[in-house]
N, CA, C, O and the ligand as a Tripos MOL2 file, in Angstrom:
@<TRIPOS>MOLECULE
protein
  305   303    77     0     0
PROTEIN
NO_CHARGES

@<TRIPOS>ATOM
      1 N          -0.4780  187.6150  119.9830 N.3       1 MET1
      2 CA         -1.5190  188.2050  119.1310 C.3       1 MET1
      3 C          -2.8280  188.3450  119.9100 C.2       1 MET1
      4 O          -3.1720  187.4850  120.7210 O.2       1 MET1
      5 N          -3.5330  189.4080  119.6620 N.am      2 ASN2
      6 CA         -4.8400  189.5490  120.3040 C.3       2 ASN2
      7 C          -5.9170  188.9730  119.3710 C.2       2 ASN2
      8 O          -5.6120  188.5240  118.2660 O.2       2 ASN2
      9 N          -7.1450  188.9900  119.8140 N.am      3 TRP3
     10 CA         -8.2080  188.3160  119.0550 C.3       3 TRP3
     11 C          -8.3910  188.9170  117.6680 C.2       3 TRP3
     12 O          -8.6960  188.2120  116.7070 O.2       3 TRP3
     13 N          -8.1990  190.2300  117.5800 N.am      4 PHE4
     14 CA         -8.4110  190.8900  116.3000 C.3       4 PHE4
     15 C          -7.3350  190.4690  115.2890 C.2       4 PHE4
     16 O          -7.6230  190.2060  114.1220 O.2       4 PHE4
     17 N          -6.1060  190.4160  115.7670 N.am      5 GLN5
     18 CA         -5.0170  189.9760  114.8960 C.3       5 GLN5
     19 C          -5.2150  188.5220  114.4960 C.2       5 GLN5
     20 O          -4.9970  188.1540  113.3410 O.2       5 GLN5
     21 N          -5.6280  187.6960  115.4540 N.am      6 LYS6
     22 CA         -5.8640  186.2800  115.1620 C.3       6 LYS6
     23 C          -6.9650  186.1140  114.1300 C.2       6 LYS6
     24 O          -6.8740  185.2920  113.2180 O.2       6 LYS6
     25 N          -8.0130  186.9210  114.3000 N.am      7 LEU7
     26 CA         -9.1380  186.8440  113.3610 C.3       7 LEU7
     27 C          -8.6720  187.1650  111.9470 C.2       7 LEU7
     28 O          -8.9930  186.4460  111.0010 O.2       7 LEU7
     29 N          -7.9270  188.2290  111.8120 N.am      8 LEU8
     30 CA         -7.4620  188.6180  110.4800 C.3       8 LEU8
     31 C          -6.5330  187.5600  109.8920 C.2       8 LEU8
     32 O          -6.6170  187.2370  108.7070 O.2       8 LEU8
     33 N          -5.6520  187.0260  110.7250 N.am      9 VAL9
     34 CA         -4.7260  186.0020  110.2630 C.3       9 VAL9
     35 C          -5.5140  184.7570  109.8250 C.2       9 VAL9
     36 O          -5.1110  184.0610  108.8930 O.2       9 VAL9
     37 N          -6.6250  184.4870  110.4960 N.am     10 THR10
     38 CA         -7.4410  183.3170  110.1670 C.3      10 THR10
     39 C          -8.2170  183.5000  108.8650 C.2      10 THR10
     40 O          -8.2780  182.5890  108.0400 O.2      10 THR10
     41 N          -8.8060  184.6710  108.6840 N.am     11 VAL11
     42 CA         -9.6850  184.8700  107.5290 C.3      11 VAL11
     43 C          -8.9510  185.2950  106.2560 C.2      11 VAL11
     44 O          -9.4550  185.1000  105.1500 O.2      11 VAL11
     45 N          -7.7760  185.8680  106.4140 N.am     12 LEU12
     46 CA         -7.0730  186.3230  105.2290 C.3      12 LEU12
     47 C          -6.2060  185.2150  104.6320 C.2      12 LEU12
     48 O          -5.7580  184.3210  105.3500 O.2      12 LEU12
     49 N          -5.9710  185.2730  103.3230 N.am     13 PRO13
     50 CA         -5.0290  184.3270  102.7150 C.3      13 PRO13
     51 C          -3.6670  184.4740  103.4020 C.2      13 PRO13
     52 O          -3.3000  185.5710  103.8240 O.2      13 PRO13
     53 N          -2.9260  183.3790  103.5140 N.am     14 ALA14
     54 CA         -1.6610  183.3810  104.2560 C.3      14 ALA14
     55 C          -0.7040  184.4790  103.8010 C.2      14 ALA14
     56 O          -0.0410  185.1110  104.6240 O.2      14 ALA14
     57 N          -0.6320  184.7040  102.4890 N.am     15 SER15
     58 CA          0.3100  185.7070  101.9950 C.3      15 SER15
     59 C          -0.0890  187.1120  102.4510 C.2      15 SER15
     60 O           0.7710  187.9480  102.7250 O.2      15 SER15
     61 N          -1.3960  187.3660  102.5320 N.am     16 TRP16
     62 CA         -1.8820  188.6560  103.0160 C.3      16 TRP16
     63 C          -1.5520  188.8220  104.4860 C.2      16 TRP16
     64 O          -1.0750  189.8690  104.9230 O.2      16 TRP16
     65 N          -1.8190  187.7590  105.2430 N.am     17 ALA17
     66 CA         -1.5890  187.8140  106.6850 C.3      17 ALA17
     67 C          -0.1200  188.0850  106.9820 C.2      17 ALA17
     68 O           0.2050  188.8540  107.8870 O.2      17 ALA17
     69 N           0.7630  187.4540  106.2220 N.am     18 GLN18
     70 CA          2.1980  187.6700  106.4270 C.3      18 GLN18
     71 C           2.5780  189.1040  106.0950 C.2      18 GLN18
     72 O           3.3490  189.7400  106.8140 O.2      18 GLN18
     73 N           2.0290  189.5990  105.0040 N.am     19 SER19
     74 CA          2.3130  190.9640  104.5880 C.3      19 SER19
     75 C           1.8040  191.9580  105.6360 C.2      19 SER19
     76 O           2.4550  192.9570  105.9420 O.2      19 SER19
     77 N           0.6320  191.6540  106.1680 N.am     20 MET20
     78 CA          0.0240  192.5160  107.1750 C.3      20 MET20
     79 C           0.8720  192.5540  108.4440 C.2      20 MET20
     80 O           1.1060  193.6170  109.0190 O.2      20 MET20
     81 N           1.3270  191.3810  108.8680 N.am     21 GLU21
     82 CA          2.1490  191.3320  110.0760 C.3      21 GLU21
     83 C           3.4940  192.0110  109.8470 C.2      21 GLU21
     84 O           3.9650  192.7750  110.6900 O.2      21 GLU21
     85 N           4.1070  191.7280  108.7010 N.am     22 ALA22
     86 CA          5.4190  192.3210  108.4060 C.3      22 ALA22
     87 C           5.3160  193.8360  108.3610 C.2      22 ALA22
     88 O           6.1920  194.5380  108.8670 O.2      22 ALA22
     89 N           4.2460  194.3420  107.7540 N.am     23 ASP23
     90 CA          4.0370  195.7800  107.6430 C.3      23 ASP23
     91 C           3.8090  196.4020  109.0230 C.2      23 ASP23
     92 O           4.3810  197.4380  109.3600 O.2      23 ASP23
     93 N           2.9650  195.7450  109.8020 N.am     24 SER24
     94 CA          2.6480  196.2830  111.1290 C.3      24 SER24
     95 C           3.8760  196.2980  112.0250 C.2      24 SER24
     96 O           4.0190  197.1750  112.8770 O.2      24 SER24
     97 N           4.7590  195.3320  111.8340 N.am     25 ARG25
     98 CA          5.9750  195.2670  112.6460 C.3      25 ARG25
     99 C           6.9660  196.3610  112.2920 C.2      25 ARG25
    100 O           7.8430  196.6830  113.0940 O.2      25 ARG25
    101 N           6.8410  196.9420  111.0940 N.am     26 GLN26
    102 CA          7.7500  198.0130  110.6960 C.3      26 GLN26
    103 C           7.3060  199.3630  111.2330 C.2      26 GLN26
    104 O           8.0910  200.3100  111.2890 O.2      26 GLN26
    105 N           6.0410  199.4420  111.6270 N.am     27 TRP27
    106 CA          5.5280  200.7020  112.1680 C.3      27 TRP27
    107 C           5.7680  200.7520  113.6670 C.2      27 TRP27
    108 O           5.4960  199.7930  114.3900 O.2      27 TRP27
    109 N           6.2770  201.8780  114.1150 N.am     28 PHE28
    110 CA          6.5670  202.0350  115.5350 C.3      28 PHE28
    111 C           5.9040  203.2820  116.0850 C.2      28 PHE28
    112 O           5.6850  204.2620  115.3740 O.2      28 PHE28
    113 N           5.5940  203.2180  117.3630 N.am     29 MET29
    114 CA          5.0980  204.3820  118.0740 C.3      29 MET29
    115 C           6.1750  204.7570  119.0790 C.2      29 MET29
    116 O           6.5990  203.9400  119.8970 O.2      29 MET29
    117 N           6.6020  205.9950  119.0030 N.am     30 LYS30
    118 CA          7.6800  206.4300  119.8750 C.3      30 LYS30
    119 C           7.2240  207.5600  120.7860 C.2      30 LYS30
    120 O           6.6460  208.5500  120.3380 O.2      30 LYS30
    121 N           7.4960  207.3890  122.0630 N.am     31 CYS31
    122 CA          7.1550  208.4160  123.0460 C.3      31 CYS31
    123 C           8.1380  209.5690  122.9100 C.2      31 CYS31
    124 O           9.3510  209.3650  122.9640 O.2      31 CYS31
    125 N           7.6210  210.7730  122.7340 N.am     32 LEU32
    126 CA          8.5110  211.9220  122.5620 C.3      32 LEU32
    127 C           9.0080  212.4400  123.9140 C.2      32 LEU32
    128 O           9.8270  213.3570  123.9780 O.2      32 LEU32
    129 N           8.5080  211.8480  124.9680 N.am     33 ASN33
    130 CA          8.9280  212.2440  126.3080 C.3      33 ASN33
    131 C          10.1560  211.4500  126.7710 C.2      33 ASN33
    132 O          11.1150  212.0190  127.2930 O.2      33 ASN33
    133 N          10.1090  210.1270  126.5710 N.am     34 CYS34
    134 CA         11.2110  209.2860  127.0730 C.3      34 CYS34
    135 C          11.8710  208.4420  125.9860 C.2      34 CYS34
    136 O          12.7670  207.6500  126.2790 O.2      34 CYS34
    137 N          11.4380  208.6030  124.7350 N.am     35 GLU35
    138 CA         12.0470  207.8870  123.6080 C.3      35 GLU35
    139 C          11.7040  206.4030  123.5550 C.2      35 GLU35
    140 O          12.2540  205.6730  122.7320 O.2      35 GLU35
    141 N          10.8070  205.9510  124.4180 N.am     36 PHE36
    142 CA         10.4200  204.5420  124.3970 C.3      36 PHE36
    143 C           9.6320  204.2520  123.1310 C.2      36 PHE36
    144 O           8.7460  205.0170  122.7520 O.2      36 PHE36
    145 N           9.9580  203.1480  122.4830 N.am     37 GLU37
    146 CA          9.2140  202.8300  121.2780 C.3      37 GLU37
    147 C           8.7860  201.3690  121.2640 C.2      37 GLU37
    148 O           9.4250  200.5030  121.8610 O.2      37 GLU37
    149 N           7.6900  201.1280  120.5680 N.am     38 GLN38
    150 CA          7.0990  199.8140  120.5110 C.3      38 GLN38
    151 C           6.4700  199.6570  119.1360 C.2      38 GLN38
    152 O           5.9460  200.6160  118.5680 O.2      38 GLN38
    153 N           6.5270  198.4440  118.6080 N.am     39 SER39
    154 CA          5.9490  198.2580  117.2760 C.3      39 SER39
    155 C           4.4340  198.1840  117.3580 C.2      39 SER39
    156 O           3.8680  197.8000  118.3820 O.2      39 SER39
    157 N           3.7940  198.5560  116.2670 N.am     40 TYR40
    158 CA          2.3380  198.5270  116.1990 C.3      40 TYR40
    159 C           1.8070  197.1380  116.4510 C.2      40 TYR40
    160 O           0.7940  196.9480  117.1240 O.2      40 TYR40
    161 N           2.5070  196.1740  115.9000 N.am     41 TRP41
    162 CA          2.0670  194.7830  116.0510 C.3      41 TRP41
    163 C           2.0970  194.3880  117.5170 C.2      41 TRP41
    164 O           1.1490  193.7780  118.0130 O.2      41 TRP41
    165 N           3.1700  194.7280  118.2140 N.am     42 ASP42
    166 CA          3.2880  194.3860  119.6250 C.3      42 ASP42
    167 C           2.2540  195.1140  120.4750 C.2      42 ASP42
    168 O           1.8950  194.6520  121.5580 O.2      42 ASP42
    169 N           1.7800  196.2490  119.9820 N.am     43 LEU43
    170 CA          0.7460  196.9880  120.6970 C.3      43 LEU43
    171 C          -0.6240  196.3770  120.4460 C.2      43 LEU43
    172 O          -1.6220  196.8120  121.0200 O.2      43 LEU43
    173 N          -0.6660  195.3620  119.5830 N.am     44 GLY44
    174 CA         -1.9490  194.7360  119.2810 C.3      44 GLY44
    175 C          -2.6590  195.4230  118.1370 C.2      44 GLY44
    176 O          -3.8520  195.2130  117.9190 O.2      44 GLY44
    177 N          -1.9280  196.2420  117.4110 N.am     45 GLY45
    178 CA         -2.5530  196.9990  116.3270 C.3      45 GLY45
    179 C          -2.1810  196.4820  114.9560 C.2      45 GLY45
    180 O          -1.2930  195.6470  114.7840 O.2      45 GLY45
    181 N          -2.8880  197.0090  114.0080 N.am     46 ILE46
    182 CA         -2.6360  196.6740  112.6190 C.3      46 ILE46
    183 C          -2.4050  197.9880  111.8800 C.2      46 ILE46
    184 O          -3.2220  198.9050  111.9560 O.2      46 ILE46
    185 N          -1.3260  198.0670  111.1910 N.am     47 ARG47
    186 CA         -1.1130  199.2270  110.3200 C.3      47 ARG47
    187 C          -0.5800  198.6510  109.0240 C.2      47 ARG47
    188 O           0.5700  198.2220  108.9330 O.2      47 ARG47
    189 N          -1.4360  198.6540  108.0410 N.am     48 TRP48
    190 CA         -1.1300  197.9320  106.8160 C.3      48 TRP48
    191 C          -1.3410  198.8310  105.6170 C.2      48 TRP48
    192 O          -2.3750  199.4850  105.4810 O.2      48 TRP48
    193 N          -0.3590  198.8510  104.7630 N.am     49 LYS49
    194 CA         -0.4190  199.6500  103.5530 C.3      49 LYS49
    195 C          -0.7300  201.1120  103.8660 C.2      49 LYS49
    196 O          -1.4330  201.7960  103.1220 O.2      49 LYS49
    197 N          -0.1890  201.5580  104.9770 N.am     50 ALA50
    198 CA         -0.3920  202.9400  105.3710 C.3      50 ALA50
    199 C           0.8310  203.7550  104.9970 C.2      50 ALA50
    200 O           1.9290  203.2130  104.8640 O.2      50 ALA50
    201 N           0.6470  205.0400  104.8290 N.am     51 THR51
    202 CA          1.7820  205.9160  104.5460 C.3      51 THR51
    203 C           1.6860  207.1400  105.4350 C.2      51 THR51
    204 O           0.6180  207.4860  105.9410 O.2      51 THR51
    205 N           2.8200  207.7820  105.6130 N.am     52 GLY52
    206 CA          2.8330  209.0290  106.3630 C.3      52 GLY52
    207 C           2.9480  208.8200  107.8530 C.2      52 GLY52
    208 O           2.5080  207.8080  108.3970 O.2      52 GLY52
    209 N           3.5460  209.7930  108.4970 N.am     53 ASN53
    210 CA          3.6930  209.7380  109.9430 C.3      53 ASN53
    211 C           2.5480  210.4940  110.5970 C.2      53 ASN53
    212 O           1.9560  211.3990  110.0080 O.2      53 ASN53
    213 N           2.2560  210.1020  111.8190 N.am     54 SER54
    214 CA          1.2230  210.8390  112.5300 C.3      54 SER54
    215 C           1.6100  210.9290  113.9990 C.2      54 SER54
    216 O           2.5480  210.2760  114.4560 O.2      54 SER54
    217 N           0.8740  211.7450  114.7190 N.am     55 ARG55
    218 CA          1.1320  211.9060  116.1470 C.3      55 ARG55
    219 C          -0.1310  211.6110  116.9220 C.2      55 ARG55
    220 O          -1.2300  212.0070  116.5310 O.2      55 ARG55
    221 N           0.0420  210.9140  118.0190 N.am     56 ASN56
    222 CA         -1.0940  210.6020  118.8710 C.3      56 ASN56
    223 C          -0.7600  210.9430  120.3190 C.2      56 ASN56
    224 O           0.3610  210.7470  120.7890 O.2      56 ASN56
    225 N          -1.7710  211.4570  121.0040 N.am     57 LEU57
    226 CA         -1.6110  211.7380  122.4230 C.3      57 LEU57
    227 C          -2.0850  210.5030  123.1810 C.2      57 LEU57
    228 O          -3.2640  210.1530  123.1380 O.2      57 LEU57
    229 N          -1.1660  209.8530  123.8660 N.am     58 ARG58
    230 CA         -1.5360  208.6520  124.6050 C.3      58 ARG58
    231 C          -0.6430  208.5110  125.8230 C.2      58 ARG58
    232 O           0.3880  209.1730  125.9450 O.2      58 ARG58
    233 N          -1.0650  207.6290  126.7260 N.am     59 THR59
    234 CA         -0.2780  207.3980  127.9290 C.3      59 THR59
    235 C           0.8350  206.4070  127.6210 C.2      59 THR59
    236 O           0.5800  205.3070  127.1300 O.2      59 THR59
    237 N           2.0270  206.7870  127.9020 N.am     60 CYS60
    238 CA          3.1930  205.9570  127.6090 C.3      60 CYS60
    239 C           3.3150  204.8240  128.6330 C.2      60 CYS60
    240 O           3.2310  205.0670  129.8370 O.2      60 CYS60
    241 N           3.5130  203.5870  128.1610 N.am     61 PRO61
    242 CA          3.6540  202.4640  129.0850 C.3      61 PRO61
    243 C           4.9870  202.4810  129.8230 C.2      61 PRO61
    244 O           5.1500  201.8000  130.8360 O.2      61 PRO61
    245 N           5.9300  203.2510  129.3210 N.am     62 SER62
    246 CA          7.2570  203.2900  129.9340 C.3      62 SER62
    247 C           7.3700  204.3660  131.0140 C.2      62 SER62
    248 O           7.7190  204.0750  132.1580 O.2      62 SER62
    249 N           7.0700  205.6150  130.6380 N.am     63 CYS63
    250 CA          7.2320  206.7070  131.6090 C.3      63 CYS63
    251 C           5.9270  207.0600  132.3110 C.2      63 CYS63
    252 O           5.9250  207.8250  133.2750 O.2      63 CYS63
    253 N           4.8160  206.5020  131.8280 N.am     64 GLY64
    254 CA          3.5400  206.7310  132.4980 C.3      64 GLY64
    255 C           2.9510  208.1080  132.2750 C.2      64 GLY64
    256 O           1.9190  208.4380  132.8580 O.2      64 GLY64
    257 N           3.5770  208.9090  131.4520 N.am     65 GLN65
    258 CA          3.0990  210.2560  131.1740 C.3      65 GLN65
    259 C           2.1480  210.2460  129.9770 C.2      65 GLN65
    260 O           2.2790  209.4210  129.0740 O.2      65 GLN65
    261 N           1.1960  211.1690  129.9850 N.am     66 ARG66
    262 CA          0.3660  211.3610  128.8190 C.3      66 ARG66
    263 C           1.1730  212.2660  127.8960 C.2      66 ARG66
    264 O           1.3330  213.4590  128.1550 O.2      66 ARG66
    265 N           1.6680  211.6870  126.8330 N.am     67 SER67
    266 CA          2.5700  212.4500  125.9970 C.3      67 SER67
    267 C           2.3240  212.1440  124.5230 C.2      67 SER67
    268 O           1.6000  211.2110  124.1760 O.2      67 SER67
    269 N           2.9380  212.9470  123.6710 N.am     68 TRP68
    270 CA          2.7970  212.7440  122.2430 C.3      68 TRP68
    271 C           3.6400  211.5570  121.8010 C.2      68 TRP68
    272 O           4.7880  211.3960  122.2160 O.2      68 TRP68
    273 N           3.0540  210.7480  120.9660 N.am     69 HIS69
    274 CA          3.7670  209.6160  120.3950 C.3      69 HIS69
    275 C           3.7930  209.7800  118.8920 C.2      69 HIS69
    276 O           2.7790  210.0800  118.2600 O.2      69 HIS69
    277 N           4.9570  209.5800  118.3400 N.am     70 MET70
    278 CA          5.0830  209.6930  116.9020 C.3      70 MET70
    279 C           4.9830  208.3030  116.2850 C.2      70 MET70
    280 O           5.6530  207.3670  116.7220 O.2      70 MET70
    281 N           4.1530  208.1850  115.2820 N.am     71 THR71
    282 CA          4.0340  206.9290  114.5470 C.3      71 THR71
    283 C           4.8830  207.0550  113.2990 C.2      71 THR71
    284 O           4.7050  207.9770  112.5030 O.2      71 THR71
    285 N           5.7910  206.1400  113.1370 N.am     72 TYR72
    286 CA          6.6340  206.2080  111.9390 C.3      72 TYR72
    287 C           7.0380  204.8180  111.4920 C.2      72 TYR72
    288 O           6.9990  203.8630  112.2680 O.2      72 TYR72
    289 N           7.4180  204.7200  110.2550 N.am     73 LYS73
    290 CA          7.8190  203.4460  109.6960 C.3      73 LYS73
    291 C           9.3330  203.3550  109.7040 C.2      73 LYS73
    292 O          10.0230  204.2360  109.1910 O.2      73 LYS73
    293 N           9.8390  202.2860  110.2900 N.am     74 LYS74
    294 CA         11.2850  202.1060  110.3680 C.3      74 LYS74
    295 C          11.8570  201.7750  109.0100 C.2      74 LYS74
    296 O          11.2570  201.0430  108.2230 O.2      74 LYS74
    297 N          13.0240  202.3240  108.7500 N.am     75 GLY75
    298 CA         13.7100  201.9980  107.5150 C.3      75 GLY75
    299 C          13.2870  202.8500  106.3430 C.2      75 GLY75
    300 O          13.6850  202.5890  105.2080 O.2      75 GLY75
    301 N          12.4650  203.8910  106.6050 N.am     76 GLU76
    302 CA         12.0770  204.7660  105.5100 C.3      76 GLU76
    303 C          12.3690  206.2150  105.8440 C.2      76 GLU76
    304 O          12.1050  207.1010  105.0320 O.2      76 GLU76
    305 ZN          7.3730  207.7330  127.6610 Zn       77 ZN77
@<TRIPOS>BOND
     1     1     2 1
     2     2     3 1
     3     3     4 2
     4     3     5 am
     5     5     6 1
     6     6     7 1
     7     7     8 2
     8     7     9 am
     9     9    10 1
    10    10    11 1
    11    11    12 2
    12    11    13 am
    13    13    14 1
    14    14    15 1
    15    15    16 2
    16    15    17 am
    17    17    18 1
    18    18    19 1
    19    19    20 2
    20    19    21 am
    21    21    22 1
    22    22    23 1
    23    23    24 2
    24    23    25 am
    25    25    26 1
    26    26    27 1
    27    27    28 2
    28    27    29 am
    29    29    30 1
    30    30    31 1
    31    31    32 2
    32    31    33 am
    33    33    34 1
    34    34    35 1
    35    35    36 2
    36    35    37 am
    37    37    38 1
    38    38    39 1
    39    39    40 2
    40    39    41 am
    41    41    42 1
    42    42    43 1
    43    43    44 2
    44    43    45 am
    45    45    46 1
    46    46    47 1
    47    47    48 2
    48    47    49 am
    49    49    50 1
    50    50    51 1
    51    51    52 2
    52    51    53 am
    53    53    54 1
    54    54    55 1
    55    55    56 2
    56    55    57 am
    57    57    58 1
    58    58    59 1
    59    59    60 2
    60    59    61 am
    61    61    62 1
    62    62    63 1
    63    63    64 2
    64    63    65 am
    65    65    66 1
    66    66    67 1
    67    67    68 2
    68    67    69 am
    69    69    70 1
    70    70    71 1
    71    71    72 2
    72    71    73 am
    73    73    74 1
    74    74    75 1
    75    75    76 2
    76    75    77 am
    77    77    78 1
    78    78    79 1
    79    79    80 2
    80    79    81 am
    81    81    82 1
    82    82    83 1
    83    83    84 2
    84    83    85 am
    85    85    86 1
    86    86    87 1
    87    87    88 2
    88    87    89 am
    89    89    90 1
    90    90    91 1
    91    91    92 2
    92    91    93 am
    93    93    94 1
    94    94    95 1
    95    95    96 2
    96    95    97 am
    97    97    98 1
    98    98    99 1
    99    99   100 2
   100    99   101 am
   101   101   102 1
   102   102   103 1
   103   103   104 2
   104   103   105 am
   105   105   106 1
   106   106   107 1
   107   107   108 2
   108   107   109 am
   109   109   110 1
   110   110   111 1
   111   111   112 2
   112   111   113 am
   113   113   114 1
   114   114   115 1
   115   115   116 2
   116   115   117 am
   117   117   118 1
   118   118   119 1
   119   119   120 2
   120   119   121 am
   121   121   122 1
   122   122   123 1
   123   123   124 2
   124   123   125 am
   125   125   126 1
   126   126   127 1
   127   127   128 2
   128   127   129 am
   129   129   130 1
   130   130   131 1
   131   131   132 2
   132   131   133 am
   133   133   134 1
   134   134   135 1
   135   135   136 2
   136   135   137 am
   137   137   138 1
   138   138   139 1
   139   139   140 2
   140   139   141 am
   141   141   142 1
   142   142   143 1
   143   143   144 2
   144   143   145 am
   145   145   146 1
   146   146   147 1
   147   147   148 2
   148   147   149 am
   149   149   150 1
   150   150   151 1
   151   151   152 2
   152   151   153 am
   153   153   154 1
   154   154   155 1
   155   155   156 2
   156   155   157 am
   157   157   158 1
   158   158   159 1
   159   159   160 2
   160   159   161 am
   161   161   162 1
   162   162   163 1
   163   163   164 2
   164   163   165 am
   165   165   166 1
   166   166   167 1
   167   167   168 2
   168   167   169 am
   169   169   170 1
   170   170   171 1
   171   171   172 2
   172   171   173 am
   173   173   174 1
   174   174   175 1
   175   175   176 2
   176   175   177 am
   177   177   178 1
   178   178   179 1
   179   179   180 2
   180   179   181 am
   181   181   182 1
   182   182   183 1
   183   183   184 2
   184   183   185 am
   185   185   186 1
   186   186   187 1
   187   187   188 2
   188   187   189 am
   189   189   190 1
   190   190   191 1
   191   191   192 2
   192   191   193 am
   193   193   194 1
   194   194   195 1
   195   195   196 2
   196   195   197 am
   197   197   198 1
   198   198   199 1
   199   199   200 2
   200   199   201 am
   201   201   202 1
   202   202   203 1
   203   203   204 2
   204   203   205 am
   205   205   206 1
   206   206   207 1
   207   207   208 2
   208   207   209 am
   209   209   210 1
   210   210   211 1
   211   211   212 2
   212   211   213 am
   213   213   214 1
   214   214   215 1
   215   215   216 2
   216   215   217 am
   217   217   218 1
   218   218   219 1
   219   219   220 2
   220   219   221 am
   221   221   222 1
   222   222   223 1
   223   223   224 2
   224   223   225 am
   225   225   226 1
   226   226   227 1
   227   227   228 2
   228   227   229 am
   229   229   230 1
   230   230   231 1
   231   231   232 2
   232   231   233 am
   233   233   234 1
   234   234   235 1
   235   235   236 2
   236   235   237 am
   237   237   238 1
   238   238   239 1
   239   239   240 2
   240   239   241 am
   241   241   242 1
   242   242   243 1
   243   243   244 2
   244   243   245 am
   245   245   246 1
   246   246   247 1
   247   247   248 2
   248   247   249 am
   249   249   250 1
   250   250   251 1
   251   251   252 2
   252   251   253 am
   253   253   254 1
   254   254   255 1
   255   255   256 2
   256   255   257 am
   257   257   258 1
   258   258   259 1
   259   259   260 2
   260   259   261 am
   261   261   262 1
   262   262   263 1
   263   263   264 2
   264   263   265 am
   265   265   266 1
   266   266   267 1
   267   267   268 2
   268   267   269 am
   269   269   270 1
   270   270   271 1
   271   271   272 2
   272   271   273 am
   273   273   274 1
   274   274   275 1
   275   275   276 2
   276   275   277 am
   277   277   278 1
   278   278   279 1
   279   279   280 2
   280   279   281 am
   281   281   282 1
   282   282   283 1
   283   283   284 2
   284   283   285 am
   285   285   286 1
   286   286   287 1
   287   287   288 2
   288   287   289 am
   289   289   290 1
   290   290   291 1
   291   291   292 2
   292   291   293 am
   293   293   294 1
   294   294   295 1
   295   295   296 2
   296   295   297 am
   297   297   298 1
   298   298   299 1
   299   299   300 2
   300   299   301 am
   301   301   302 1
   302   302   303 1
   303   303   304 2
@<TRIPOS>SUBSTRUCTURE
     1 MET1         2 RESIDUE 1 A MET
     2 ASN2         6 RESIDUE 1 A ASN
     3 TRP3        10 RESIDUE 1 A TRP
     4 PHE4        14 RESIDUE 1 A PHE
     5 GLN5        18 RESIDUE 1 A GLN
     6 LYS6        22 RESIDUE 1 A LYS
     7 LEU7        26 RESIDUE 1 A LEU
     8 LEU8        30 RESIDUE 1 A LEU
     9 VAL9        34 RESIDUE 1 A VAL
    10 THR10       38 RESIDUE 1 A THR
    11 VAL11       42 RESIDUE 1 A VAL
    12 LEU12       46 RESIDUE 1 A LEU
    13 PRO13       50 RESIDUE 1 A PRO
    14 ALA14       54 RESIDUE 1 A ALA
    15 SER15       58 RESIDUE 1 A SER
    16 TRP16       62 RESIDUE 1 A TRP
    17 ALA17       66 RESIDUE 1 A ALA
    18 GLN18       70 RESIDUE 1 A GLN
    19 SER19       74 RESIDUE 1 A SER
    20 MET20       78 RESIDUE 1 A MET
    21 GLU21       82 RESIDUE 1 A GLU
    22 ALA22       86 RESIDUE 1 A ALA
    23 ASP23       90 RESIDUE 1 A ASP
    24 SER24       94 RESIDUE 1 A SER
    25 ARG25       98 RESIDUE 1 A ARG
    26 GLN26      102 RESIDUE 1 A GLN
    27 TRP27      106 RESIDUE 1 A TRP
    28 PHE28      110 RESIDUE 1 A PHE
    29 MET29      114 RESIDUE 1 A MET
    30 LYS30      118 RESIDUE 1 A LYS
    31 CYS31      122 RESIDUE 1 A CYS
    32 LEU32      126 RESIDUE 1 A LEU
    33 ASN33      130 RESIDUE 1 A ASN
    34 CYS34      134 RESIDUE 1 A CYS
    35 GLU35      138 RESIDUE 1 A GLU
    36 PHE36      142 RESIDUE 1 A PHE
    37 GLU37      146 RESIDUE 1 A GLU
    38 GLN38      150 RESIDUE 1 A GLN
    39 SER39      154 RESIDUE 1 A SER
    40 TYR40      158 RESIDUE 1 A TYR
    41 TRP41      162 RESIDUE 1 A TRP
    42 ASP42      166 RESIDUE 1 A ASP
    43 LEU43      170 RESIDUE 1 A LEU
    44 GLY44      174 RESIDUE 1 A GLY
    45 GLY45      178 RESIDUE 1 A GLY
    46 ILE46      182 RESIDUE 1 A ILE
    47 ARG47      186 RESIDUE 1 A ARG
    48 TRP48      190 RESIDUE 1 A TRP
    49 LYS49      194 RESIDUE 1 A LYS
    50 ALA50      198 RESIDUE 1 A ALA
    51 THR51      202 RESIDUE 1 A THR
    52 GLY52      206 RESIDUE 1 A GLY
    53 ASN53      210 RESIDUE 1 A ASN
    54 SER54      214 RESIDUE 1 A SER
    55 ARG55      218 RESIDUE 1 A ARG
    56 ASN56      222 RESIDUE 1 A ASN
    57 LEU57      226 RESIDUE 1 A LEU
    58 ARG58      230 RESIDUE 1 A ARG
    59 THR59      234 RESIDUE 1 A THR
    60 CYS60      238 RESIDUE 1 A CYS
    61 PRO61      242 RESIDUE 1 A PRO
    62 SER62      246 RESIDUE 1 A SER
    63 CYS63      250 RESIDUE 1 A CYS
    64 GLY64      254 RESIDUE 1 A GLY
    65 GLN65      258 RESIDUE 1 A GLN
    66 ARG66      262 RESIDUE 1 A ARG
    67 SER67      266 RESIDUE 1 A SER
    68 TRP68      270 RESIDUE 1 A TRP
    69 HIS69      274 RESIDUE 1 A HIS
    70 MET70      278 RESIDUE 1 A MET
    71 THR71      282 RESIDUE 1 A THR
    72 TYR72      286 RESIDUE 1 A TYR
    73 LYS73      290 RESIDUE 1 A LYS
    74 LYS74      294 RESIDUE 1 A LYS
    75 GLY75      298 RESIDUE 1 A GLY
    76 GLU76      302 RESIDUE 1 A GLU
    77 ZN77       305 GROUP 0 **** ****
């Protein structure tokens, strides 16, 4: 966990923190260039009570290319 995640886990009620982590772990960012995917939580991010997919242009940690990444929720 990074400092921001730790801070939220510290200040929020335990049930909220668990829900936040569980939700963030279901969201993934997938590189459309090499198919590499990583969960939002593992990226140090928080995505909580969010809906809808989005696309972001970012540098992929796997293939090193600046490529489109699709954000989507697994299991939906
Ligand atoms: Zn990639």
